[in-house]
C-alpha positions, 0 to 999 in steps of 0.5 A: 644620913648627915645633913650634907647628904640630904641637901645634895642636888640631883646632879650631885646624886647622879655624880655620886651614883657613878663614883659609887659605881666605880669603886664603891659598894652597892649598899653605898647606893641605898639612899639614892634609890626609891624602892620602885626604882627601875633600870632599863638598858636599851639594846646594845652589845652586852644586852642585844635585846635590851634589859629592865632591872629592878633595884634587887636585880641592879644589885646582882648586876652590880655584884656580877660586874665586880667579878667581871671588871678589874676596874672601871671609870666613868667620865662625864662628858656632859650634863643636862639638868631639869627639875626632876631629870639629869641627863648624862653623857659619859664615857665608860672605860672598863678593864676586864678581870676575866676574858669576855667574848673574844677579849682576853683578861686585861683587855679595855673595853670602851662605851659612850653612853647616854644616861637618863635618871629620873628623881621623885622626892630626891630619890632616883626612880628610873634610869634609862641607858643608851650605850654604844660600845667601841668594837671588839 
């Protein structure tokens, strides 16, 4: 890893995370996460019971998402930064590559969400998402 990446702030790492989710490969995220990383999705339209993911499960979910979506964007609306936490308010837009529920391929989905990332020693150790999907 080069010196520029080593000196990234936590908020820069959070932004990088979303950039890679848009158009990168999960391996591009390897340097951002601590091995004990846990991601939690609170109940929403996609995960009605909520969901917890380990780092390995996140990689599997990332790969699955790449098959479901033709493209996606993350527009950061607000950032709140604390020494070991970054909170983001984000507008997510995805275009389906395949049908999902009642939506045909090519349909656009949107969600407004809050994402809380906790950091330890410069690595993301946990993520909590509160996703609110537009009706479909």
